[in-house]
C-alpha positions in Angstrom: -18.9 13.7 -10.0 -19.7 15.9 -13.0 -17.5 18.8 -14.0 -18.7 22.0 -12.6 -17.8 24.4 -15.4 -20.9 23.0 -17.2 -23.3 24.5 -14.7 -24.4 27.8 -15.9 -26.6 28.4 -12.9 -23.5 28.5 -10.7 -22.6 32.0 -11.8 -26.2 33.1 -11.2 -26.5 31.8 -7.7 -25.7 34.2 -4.9 -26.2 34.0 -1.2 -25.5 36.8 1.3 -24.0 38.7 -1.6 -21.3 36.1 -2.0 -20.5 34.4 -5.3 -20.6 30.6 -5.3 -17.8 30.2 -7.8 -14.6 32.0 -8.9 -12.7 31.6 -12.1 -9.2 32.4 -13.1 -7.8 32.3 -16.6 -4.4 31.6 -18.1 -3.4 32.2 -21.7 -1.4 29.0 -21.8 -3.5 26.4 -23.5 -6.5 28.7 -23.0 -6.9 27.4 -19.5 -9.8 28.1 -17.2 -9.6 27.1 -13.5 -13.0 27.1 -11.7 -13.4 27.0 -7.9 -16.7 26.2 -6.4 -17.4 26.1 -2.6 -20.8 24.5 -1.7 -21.1 25.4 2.0 -24.8 25.7 2.9 -27.8 23.5 2.8 -29.5 26.0 0.4 -26.6 25.6 -2.0 -26.5 21.9 -1.7 -30.2 21.6 -2.4 -30.1 24.1 -5.3 -27.2 22.3 -7.0 -28.0 18.8 -5.9 -24.4 18.3 -5.0 -22.7 17.6 -1.6 -21.0 20.3 0.5 -17.3 20.7 -0.3 -14.7 22.4 -2.5 -14.6 21.7 -6.2 -11.9 22.6 -8.7 -12.1 22.2 -12.4 -9.1 22.7 -14.7 -10.2 23.0 -18.3 -7.4 23.4 -20.9 -9.2 24.1 -24.2 -6.1 23.7 -26.4 -4.6 20.7 -24.6 -3.5 17.9 -26.9 -2.9 14.6 -25.0 -1.6 13.0 -28.2 1.6 15.1 -28.2 1.9 15.5 -24.4 4.2 18.4 -25.1 2.6 20.5 -22.3 3.1 17.8 -19.6 5.2 20.2 -17.4 2.5 22.9 -17.5 -0.5 20.6 -16.9 1.1 18.7 -14.1 2.3 21.9 -12.4 -1.3 23.4 -12.5 -2.8 20.2 -11.3 -0.3 20.0 -8.4 -1.0 23.5 -7.3 -4.8 22.9 -7.3 -4.5 19.6 -5.4 -2.4 21.4 -2.8 -5.0 24.2 -2.7 -7.7 21.7 -1.8 -5.5 19.7 0.6 -5.0 22.9 2.6 -8.8 23.1 3.1 -8.5 20.1 5.5 -6.2 22.2 7.8 -3.8 19.5 8.7 -1.5 20.2 11.6 1.5 18.8 9.9 3.2 19.7 6.6 1.8 18.2 3.4 4.9 16.1 2.7 4.6 14.6 6.2 1.1 13.2 5.7 0.4 9.5 5.3 -1.4 9.1 1.9 -3.7 6.3 0.8 -4.1 6.5 -3.0 -7.0 4.5 -4.4 -7.5 3.7 -8.1 -11.1 3.1 -8.8 -12.6 1.4 -11.9 -12.2 -1.6 -14.1 -8.7 -2.1 -15.6 -10.1 -4.4 -18.4 -12.2 -1.5 -19.8 -9.9 1.2 -21.2 -12.2 4.1 -20.5 -12.6 3.0 -16.9 -9.0 2.2 -16.2 -7.6 5.6 -15.3 -7.5 4.9 -11.5 -5.7 1.6 -12.1 -3.2 3.2 -14.4 -2.4 5.9 -11.9 -1.8 3.4 -9.1 0.8 1.7 -11.3 2.8 5.0 -11.3 2.5 6.0 -7.6 5.8 5.6 -5.6 4.6 3.7 -2.5 6.8 3.8 0.5 4.8 3.1 3.7 6.2 -0.4 4.3 9.8 0.6 3.7 9.5 3.7 5.9 8.0 1.7 8.8 10.8 -0.9 8.4 13.4 1.8 8.2 14.5 0.7 4.8 14.3 4.2 3.4 14.5 7.6 5.1 11.4 9.8 5.6 13.8 12.7 5.2 13.8 12.1 1.5 10.6 10.2 0.8 7.0 10.8 1.7 4.7 8.2 3.2 2.2 6.6 0.7 0.5 3.4 0.0 -2.0 2.5 -2.8 -4.7 0.1 -3.8 -6.7 -0.7 -6.9 -9.7 -2.6 -5.5 -11.4 -3.4 -8.9 -15.2 -3.3 -9.1 -17.9 -4.8 -6.8 -19.3 -7.1 -9.5 -15.9 -8.8 -9.6 -14.9 -8.8 -6.0 -18.3 -9.3 -4.4 -17.4 -6.5 -2.0 -18.4 -2.8 -2.1 -15.3 -0.7 -2.8 -16.2 1.5 0.2 -15.9 -1.5 2.5 -12.5 -2.4 1.2 -11.3 1.2 1.6 -12.8 1.6 5.1 -11.2 -1.7 6.3 -7.7 -0.5 5.0 -8.2 2.9 6.7 -9.1 1.3 10.0 -6.0 -0.8 9.8 -3.3 1.5 8.4 -4.9 4.9 9.5 -3.9 7.2 6.7 -4.2 11.0 7.1 -5.9 11.4 3.8 -7.5 9.2 1.1 -7.0 10.2 -2.5 -9.5 8.6 -5.0 -8.7 8.5 -8.8 -11.5 7.7 -11.2 -12.7 8.1 -14.8 -15.7 10.5 -15.0 -18.5 11.2 -17.4 -19.6 14.7 -18.5 -22.6 16.4 -20.0 -20.8 18.4 -22.6 -18.6 16.8 -25.3 -16.3 19.9 -25.2 -14.7 18.7 -22.0 -13.7 15.2 -23.1 -9.9 14.9 -23.0 -9.2 18.4 -21.8 -10.3 18.5 -18.2 -9.3 17.6 -14.6 -11.6 17.8 -11.6 -10.8 17.7 -7.9 -13.1 17.8 -4.9 -13.1 17.4 -1.2 -16.5 15.6 -0.9 -15.5 12.2 -2.4 -17.5 10.2 -4.9 -19.9 7.3 -5.3 -18.6 4.4 -7.3 -20.9 3.1 -10.0 -23.2 6.1 -10.1 -22.5 6.8 -13.8 -23.6 3.3 -14.7 -26.7 3.1 -12.5 -25.0 0.8 -10.0 -24.6 3.2 -7.0 -22.6 2.0 -4.0 -21.9 3.5 -0.6 -20.3 6.9 -1.0 -16.6 7.2 -0.2 -16.4 10.4 1.8 -15.1 12.0 5.0 -18.5 11.5 6.5 -18.5 7.8 6.0 -14.8 7.1 6.4 -14.0 9.6 9.1 -10.8 10.3 7.1 -10.4 13.3 4.8 -11.0 12.4 1.2 -9.8 14.0 -2.0 -11.2 12.8 -5.4 -9.5 13.4 -8.7 -11.0 12.5 -12.1 -11.0 13.2 -15.8 -14.1 13.1 -18.0 -13.5 10.5 -20.7 -17.1 9.4 -21.6 -20.4 11.1 -22.3 -23.8 9.5 -22.2 -25.5 9.7 -25.6 -28.7 10.9 -24.0 -26.9 14.2 -23.2 -26.3 14.7 -27.0 -29.6 13.4 -28.4 -31.8 14.6 -25.5 -33.3 11.2 -25.3 -33.6 9.3 -22.0 -34.4 6.0 -23.6 -30.8 5.1 -24.4 -27.8 4.6 -22.2 -24.8 3.9 -24.5 -21.8 6.2 -23.9 -19.4 7.9 -26.3 -15.7 8.1 -25.6 -12.5 9.5 -27.3 -11.2 8.0 -30.5 -7.7 7.5 -29.0 -9.0 6.6 -25.5 -6.0 4.3 -24.8 -3.5 7.2 -25.3 -5.7 9.7 -23.4 -5.9 7.4 -20.4 -2.2 6.8 -20.4 -1.4 10.5 -20.6 -4.0 11.5 -18.0 -2.5 8.9 -15.7 1.1 10.2 -16.2 0.0 13.7 -15.3 -2.0 12.8 -12.2 0.6 10.3 -10.9 3.5 12.8 -11.4 1.5 15.6 -9.7 0.8 13.3 -6.7 4.3 12.0 -6.5 5.6 15.6 -6.5 3.4 16.4 -3.6 4.0 13.3 -1.6 7.7 13.1 -2.2 8.4 16.8 -2.4 12.2 16.4 -1.7 12.7 14.4 -4.8 13.5 16.0 -8.2 11.4 15.6 -11.3 14.1 13.2 -12.8 14.3 11.2 -9.6 10.5 10.7 -9.6 10.4 9.7 -13.2 13.3 7.2 -12.7 11.9 5.7 -9.6 8.4 5.2 -11.1 9.5 4.0 -14.5 8.3 0.5 -15.4 
């Protein structure tokens, strides 16, 4: 799942006189929000990407070290997540959906631990709601899982997620993962969301079954942040596979996780205030 603001050919592609992408700009942090809708086989083949809606939030002046713009970033991310959730056309309100939040990646590798960090901050309520321990009037319905990686568990991540979906029947699966990008400009300053899911391990040449609506029969939303870049994209050499990451990757991952988790908690538990969410998710 690469970030779409890198693709110059997006702005050049037109079909039936309709633009493939739209952009909006905000002066705050020099922000650009890019929306892409791949809806036809021609577009899919041309871009070599699956059909679906893609959103990229690029904040050129964002500084994760200070995190002083937490409120702004989380608000923008929340709005864009809601924008894409609406594309699924659920018949019930967003805060009445049953959410399954999945943190992908390896928690022992800092750059790959974003998903696991987010899971630690999600307010999970499904068991308590079903047992009438808390009221669904105030809390949304969410459960989470960080299934680790296939080389450790011996099980494809897709199989774990599908089994849980078959048993607990969520309305939507939300995947969180660290991403790679092709342009070093976007490291530490970008969030991407899409409705077509993702393929675990594809960035390290260990592709697994894709986690998507087509394969799960459950709507899937994927959220990620680019934190690594393959050196071949800088040197134009295809003979090396090492990756480059941020100098302060531990801080970046923690701040990214805080923003994503807060945005999701605000959507799932929309009747709770900001302070209540922070208090209830504080470790």
